[in-house]
TORVOZA-395775 format. One line per 3 residues: number of its first residue (from 1); for each residue x, y, z of C-alpha. Coordinates in pm, whole numbers, plus 32768, in hexadecimal, padded with zeros to 4 digits. Example, Ala and Ser with C-alpha at 12.3 -4.5 7.8 and 13.67 -1.06 7.14 Angstrom:
BEGIN
1> 84CE,7E3E,830C; 8557,7F96,82CA $
END
This chain:
BEGIN
1> C6F3,40BC,D1D4; C709,416C,D324; C80E,40FB,D420 $
4> C6FE,4091,D511; C663,3FAF,D408; C7B6,3F19,D3AC $
7> C7FC,3EC1,D518; C69F,3E33,D54A; C6BF,3D53,D418 $
10> C816,3CD5,D485; C7A7,3C92,D5EA; C670,3BD5,D578 $
13> C742,3B08,D487; C845,3AC0,D593; C73A,3A53,D68B $
16> C6A4,396A,D589; C7F6,38DB,D520; C855,3898,D68B $
19> C6FD,3817,D6F6; C6D9,392A,D7FA; C590,39C1,D86B $
22> C527,3B24,D8BC; C517,3AB4,DA28; C682,3A3F,DA1A $
25> C6EA,3B8E,D986; C623,3C48,DA8E; C6CF,3B81,DBA1 $
28> C827,3BCD,DB10; C7DD,3D42,DAF3; C72E,3D50,DC46 $
31> C5F2,3DE2,DBAD; C48F,3D66,DB7F; C424,3C85,DA63 $
34> C323,3D88,D9FA; C434,3E90,D9D5; C4F8,3D9F,D8F8 $
37> C3BD,3D70,D829; C390,3EE9,D805; C4FD,3F19,D7A5 $
40> C4FE,3E03,D6A3; C3B3,3E70,D60B; C43F,3FCE,D5D7 $
43> C34E,4073,D6CA; C475,40E1,D7A0; C5B4,417A,D718 $
46> C6EC,40C2,D784; C7CC,419D,D858; C947,4195,D81C $
49> C988,40E5,D967; C889,3FD7,D911; C92C,3FA7,D7BA $
52> CA7C,3F77,D866; C9E4,3E74,D951; C94C,3DBA,D82A $
55> CA98,3DBD,D76E; CB4D,3D31,D8A0; CA44,3C26,D8CB $
58> CA59,3BC2,D75C; CBD7,3BCC,D769; CBF4,3CC8,D64B $
61> CC74,3E2B,D63E; CB81,3F4C,D64E; CBEA,3FAA,D4EC $
64> CB90,3E4E,D46D; CA40,3E61,D518; C9DF,3FB7,D493 $
67> CA6F,3F99,D334; C98E,3F31,D21B; CAAE,3EA2,D14F $
70> CAB3,3D4E,D0B1; CB64,3C3E,D16F; CCA9,3BC8,D0D5 $
73> CC46,3A5B,D0D1; CC84,3991,CF99; CB54,395A,CEC4 $
76> CB1A,37F8,CE51; CA3A,3799,CD2F; C9EA,3632,CCD9 $
79> C979,35ED,CB78; C8B4,34B6,CB27; C901,33F1,C9F1 $
82> CA21,342A,C908; CA7A,34EC,C7D3; CA51,3413,C6A4 $
85> CADB,34E5,C589; CBE4,35E9,C544; CAF2,370D,C53B $
88> CA5F,36C8,C694; CBBE,3698,C721; CC2C,37E4,C689 $
91> CAF4,3894,C70E; CB39,380C,C86A; CCA2,3881,C858 $
94> CC2C,39DE,C7F0; CB3B,39E4,C915; CC4E,3983,CA0A $
97> CD33,3A8C,C978; CC23,3B95,C99D; CBE9,3B32,CB07 $
100> CD5C,3B42,CB5B; CD77,3C92,CAA8; CC50,3D1B,CB6E $
103> CCE7,3CA6,CCB7; CE31,3D4E,CC60; CD82,3E95,CC0A $
106> CCB4,3E88,CD48; CDF1,3E60,CE18; CE92,3F8A,CD69 $
109> CD62,4062,CDB1; CD6D,4008,CF24; CED7,4081,CF42 $
END
């Protein structure tokens, strides 16, 4: 994914999560709402200075904003029901082991 697309996706997500509108963003950046629309639709390429302004506004670093990496938040999975026999319990334990193993390998690859 291109850097421009990564930033656009993160900005749109941030606006949605914080209940902010394109007009609010335009007011903060001192630009028109239509320019915000063009930037966030990908019609305009985001300039480095604009990316820095967006990062400041979102209270993240520029590197966080432009990187495509996975966030380091803990994943939570809720299972419904319960395991009723030894085989299903063993299968669930194997699944959990495989997940933990994958996470460990992914962290080693990132380093």
